[in-house]
N, C-alpha and C positions, 0 to 999 in steps of 0.2 A: 737379464730381463726375460720374463715369460709372458706370452700373449695368449689369452684364452678367449675362445668364441663359442658361445652356446647356440644350439638350435633345437627344434623339436617341440617347443611349447605350443599351446593352443587351448581351445575350448573342447571339453569332453564331458559327457554325462557321467553322473555317479555310477560307479561300477566299471567304468571303462579303463582304458590303458593309454599310456603315452610313453614314448622312448625319447629321452633327452640325450643329446650328444654334445660333446665338448671337444673342440680341436685345439690342441696346444702347440705352440711354436716358441722358439727361442732357446734359452740355455736349459734344456730339459734335464740334463744330468744333475743339476743342482736341486732337483725336486725330490723330496722325501716321500710325499704321498699326494694324491689327488682326492678331491671330494666335491660334494654338493651341499650348498646351504640354501635356505629359503627364508623369505620374509613376507609375511602377510601384512596387510594394512593395519596399523595400530598395534602390531605385535613385534616382539624382539626377533632378531635374526636367529634362526635355528639351524644347527648342523644336522643334516639329514643322513649323510653317509660318507665314509672315507674308504680309500683303498691304497695300501702302501705299494711300493715298488715290488715287494715280494708277494703281493696278492692278498695280504691280510685285510679283511673288511670289518667295518664297524657300522652300526645303524642306530638311529634314534629309536627309542621304544615305540614312538608313534607310527613308524613305517615298517618295523620288523615284520617279515612274512609277506609284505606287499611290494616292497621296493628291492631292486637288486642293482648294485653298482658293479661295473666291470670296466676293463681297460684293454686296449689293443696297443701294446708298446711299439709295435712296428709302425703303426700309423699315428702314434701320439694322440690317441683318442681315448676319451673316457665316456661311459654311458651310464644312464640311470633309467632302468626299466621300471616303470611305475604301474602297478596293477591294482585292481579293486579300489580305484580312486574315490575319495570322499570329498564333499564340499570343503571340509576343513583342510584339505591339501592345497586349496587355492592360495597361490603366492607367486612372487617372482623367485625363480630358481637361479642360483648363481653357481657357476663352476669355480672351484678354488684350487690353488696349488700351494702346498705346504713345503717350506724348506726345512722343517723340523717339527717334532710333536708340538701341536698348539700354535704353530707359526703360520698364520694364513697370510702369506706375503703377496699373493697374486689373485686377482678376481676378474671374472668375465663381466660383461655388461648386463647379463641377466636375461632370462626368457620367462614370459608370463605363462603360468598354467592356471586355467580357470576350470573348476569342476562344478557343473550345475546339478542341482538336486532334482 
């Protein structure tokens, strides 16, 4: 089992920045990659970014150039630096742990990000 706890969400004006953090605990060795997903009201859940144990990153087209995912393996932490935020970035952001490609086995409770125009 892997337990994930997010923090760092909040209210920010358009153009601003937020840094989301995710603390992971449990059987971390079983994890292939970490990531962030988001879900806005009335919309499908969207994969925002992932980072593998080797440091390979992927991003949704909607956030490329604005968001950066990183990890601190020593601290079992994953971060999402979100810059140039837009109102359409408003959503609940979830930290996820993948046991393999496409296998989103573990989810955090989510943290709300609200971007005002």
